[in-house]
C-alpha positions in Angstrom: 122.0 -144.9 -9.9 126.0 -144.9 -9.2 126.5 -148.7 -10.1 123.4 -149.2 -12.2 125.0 -152.6 -13.8 126.4 -154.2 -11.0 125.3 -157.4 -9.8 123.8 -158.4 -6.6 126.9 -159.2 -4.5 128.6 -156.6 -6.0 126.2 -153.6 -5.5 125.5 -154.9 -1.9 129.3 -154.3 -1.1 129.0 -151.0 -3.0 125.9 -149.8 -1.2 128.0 -151.0 2.3 131.1 -148.9 1.2 129.1 -146.0 0.8 127.4 -145.9 4.0 130.9 -146.6 5.6 132.2 -143.8 3.9 129.5 -141.2 4.9 130.1 -142.9 8.5 133.8 -142.7 8.0 133.5 -138.7 6.9 131.3 -137.8 9.7 133.7 -139.1 12.4 136.7 -137.8 10.6 135.2 -134.4 11.2 135.2 -134.5 14.6 138.8 -135.7 14.9 142.2 -133.7 15.0 145.2 -134.9 13.1 146.1 -137.2 15.3 142.7 -139.0 15.4 142.7 -139.0 11.6 146.0 -140.7 11.6 145.1 -143.5 13.8 141.7 -144.2 12.1 143.9 -144.3 8.9 146.4 -146.8 10.4 143.3 -149.1 11.5 141.7 -148.8 8.2 144.7 -149.3 5.8 145.7 -152.2 8.4 142.7 -154.1 7.5 143.2 -153.6 3.8 146.8 -154.9 3.7 145.5 -157.5 5.9 142.3 -158.8 5.7 142.6 -162.4 7.0 145.0 -161.5 10.0 144.3 -163.6 13.2 143.7 -160.9 15.6 140.3 -158.9 15.2 140.6 -155.4 14.3 140.3 -153.1 17.8 137.8 -150.5 16.2 134.4 -150.4 15.2 135.3 -148.7 11.6 138.4 -151.6 11.4 135.8 -154.1 11.7 133.5 -152.4 9.1 136.7 -152.3 7.1 137.4 -156.0 7.1 133.9 -157.0 6.5 133.4 -155.3 3.1 137.1 -156.0 2.1 136.8 -159.6 2.4 133.7 -159.8 0.1 135.2 -157.3 -2.4 138.4 -158.9 -3.0 136.6 -162.2 -3.8 136.3 -160.8 -7.3 137.9 -157.7 -7.8 141.1 -157.6 -10.1 144.4 -157.0 -8.6 144.3 -153.7 -10.2 141.2 -152.6 -8.8 142.3 -153.6 -5.6 145.4 -151.9 -5.6 143.9 -148.6 -6.9 141.3 -148.5 -4.0 144.0 -149.0 -1.3 146.4 -146.4 -2.8 143.6 -144.1 -3.2 141.7 -144.5 0.2 145.7 -143.9 1.6 145.3 -140.6 -0.3 142.1 -139.7 1.2 143.2 -140.0 4.7 146.8 -137.9 4.1 143.9 -135.1 2.9 141.5 -135.5 5.6 144.5 -134.9 8.4 145.4 -132.2 6.3 142.0 -130.9 6.6 141.9 -131.6 10.3 145.3 -129.3 10.7 143.5 -126.9 8.9 140.7 -126.8 10.9 142.6 -126.7 14.0 144.6 -123.9 13.1 141.8 -122.0 11.0 143.5 -121.8 8.0 141.6 -121.4 4.6 143.4 -122.9 1.4 144.0 -121.2 -1.6 141.8 -122.1 -4.6 144.5 -124.3 -6.3 145.3 -126.1 -3.0 141.8 -126.7 -2.0 141.3 -128.1 -5.6 144.1 -130.6 -4.8 142.9 -131.6 -1.3 139.2 -131.6 -2.3 139.9 -134.5 -5.0 141.2 -136.6 -2.2 138.7 -135.7 0.8 136.0 -136.4 -1.4 136.3 -139.8 -1.3 135.7 -140.3 -5.0 138.6 -141.9 -6.1 137.9 -145.1 -4.1 134.7 -145.3 -5.7 136.0 -145.1 -8.9 138.1 -148.5 -8.3 134.5 -149.8 -7.3 133.4 -149.2 -11.0 136.0 -151.6 -12.1 134.8 -154.1 -9.2 131.1 -153.5 -9.8 131.4 -153.9 -13.5 134.0 -157.1 -13.4 136.8 -155.2 -15.3 140.2 -155.9 -15.4 142.0 -152.9 -17.0 145.6 -152.7 -17.1 147.8 -150.1 -15.4 148.6 -148.3 -18.5 145.3 -147.9 -19.4 144.2 -146.3 -15.9 147.4 -144.0 -15.9 146.4 -142.1 -19.1 146.2 -138.6 -19.1 142.8 -138.7 -20.9 141.7 -141.5 -18.1 143.0 -139.6 -15.5 141.4 -136.3 -16.8 137.9 -137.8 -17.0 138.4 -139.3 -13.7 139.0 -135.4 -12.1 136.2 -134.1 -14.2 133.8 -136.6 -12.6 135.6 -135.9 -9.1 135.2 -132.2 -9.6 131.4 -131.9 -10.5 130.6 -134.6 -7.8 132.6 -132.6 -5.0 131.5 -128.9 -6.0 128.0 -129.9 -6.4 128.4 -131.2 -2.8 129.9 -128.2 -1.7 126.8 -126.2 -2.9 124.2 -128.5 -1.3 126.2 -128.9 2.0 127.3 -125.4 2.5 124.5 -124.3 4.7 124.7 -127.0 7.3 128.9 -126.6 7.1 128.9 -122.9 7.5 126.6 -123.2 10.6 129.0 -125.2 11.9 132.0 -123.5 11.1 133.4 -125.6 8.8 135.5 -123.7 6.2 136.5 -126.8 3.9 133.8 -125.7 1.1 134.5 -124.5 -2.3 132.3 -121.5 -1.7 134.2 -120.3 1.4 137.4 -120.5 -0.2 136.0 -118.7 -3.5 134.4 -115.9 -1.0 138.0 -115.7 0.7 139.9 -115.5 -2.3 138.0 -113.0 -4.6 136.1 -111.3 -2.1 132.7 -112.3 -3.6 129.6 -112.1 -1.4 127.6 -115.6 -0.9 125.5 -115.5 -4.0 128.2 -114.4 -6.4 130.4 -117.2 -5.0 127.7 -119.7 -5.3 127.0 -118.7 -9.2 131.2 -118.8 -9.4 131.0 -122.7 -8.5 128.1 -123.1 -10.7 130.0 -121.7 -13.6 132.8 -124.2 -12.6 130.5 -127.0 -12.8 129.4 -126.2 -16.0 132.8 -125.7 -17.5 133.6 -129.2 -16.3 130.9 -131.1 -18.0 132.2 -129.4 -21.0 135.9 -130.5 -19.9 134.2 -134.2 -19.6 132.5 -134.2 -22.8 135.7 -133.0 -24.5 137.9 -135.5 -23.1 135.5 -138.2 -24.1 135.9 -137.1 -27.7 139.6 -137.6 -27.3 139.5 -141.3 -25.8 142.4 -143.4 -27.5 142.0 -147.0 -28.8 143.8 -149.7 -27.3 142.2 -152.9 -28.4 138.4 -154.1 -28.7 138.7 -156.0 -25.2 140.2 -153.2 -23.5 138.2 -150.3 -25.5 134.7 -152.2 -24.2 136.0 -152.5 -21.1 137.4 -148.5 -21.0 133.6 -147.8 -22.2 132.1 -149.4 -19.5 134.2 -147.6 -16.7 133.9 -144.1 -18.4 129.9 -144.5 -18.5 130.3 -145.4 -14.7 132.3 -142.0 -14.0 129.4 -140.2 -16.1 126.9 -142.7 -13.7 128.2 -141.5 -10.6 127.7 -138.0 -11.3 124.4 -138.6 -12.4 123.6 -140.7 -9.3 124.8 -138.2 -7.1 123.0 -135.1 -8.4 119.9 -137.3 -8.3 120.6 -138.1 -4.6 121.4 -134.1 -4.2 117.7 -133.3 -5.8 115.6 -136.0 -4.2 116.9 -134.9 -0.7 116.5 -131.1 -1.4 113.0 -132.2 -3.0 111.9 -134.0 0.5 112.7 -131.0 2.4 111.9 -128.1 0.1 109.1 -129.5 -2.5 109.4 -128.7 -6.3 110.3 -125.3 -7.1 111.9 -123.4 -10.0 113.5 -120.7 -8.0 114.3 -121.5 -4.0 115.6 -119.0 -1.5 117.4 -120.9 1.3 117.7 -119.1 4.6 121.3 -119.4 6.1 121.4 -121.2 9.3 122.9 -119.6 12.3 126.5 -120.6 13.3 126.3 -122.6 16.3 130.1 -122.2 17.0 
């Protein structure tokens, strides 16, 4: 549902990347800042030098080179550049997350929001919207404040809803990189009040996305058509992510209008 208009080769690459991103996120969660730095070096080297004669030393490096070689066959230069730049931001953020995890630090609300927009991995996925739909959008369009605002709103909706769904498992492992934990810490709220707070933020962000969409500027008929496809892709991603979360929840819990979640015991 996240890339509904993609052709088969593009959809295969997108699916491979999403599975790879889940794996990468899981292994980075177990690393310290040195580990994430080394992983970043391996991944970014594979992206910058996909046809280097030497074979990547790690499995994640080889996986990176595999999907990247397929992606660059049809991806526009701009989409490739945005993918690499935003993946670099992802690694900078997960390295900071590892440092916070080591020190036990919980960031304040604003700092967390900024960092979460990069640790989410959504930004490279936005570049894949361009790739999946064979778009070639110029830099001055992709850096426009309205486009950036729509990207941030979609990112926030994906990540904040994921923070709600993943909270129970994460808290059981002592993981504090979650908006619910940040809200509880900063505002002194109980768990249910913090969840409600995040839910309200999601509703406000839906309104923000809709408002920004109404403010879309016009460039040219050709560019406007591509921008419409790109913005639709952001909305598709939000819906696809929520659908996946609901399906996973329903498989475990069934269909209920009201659900009581039992908090898992802390394992650390």
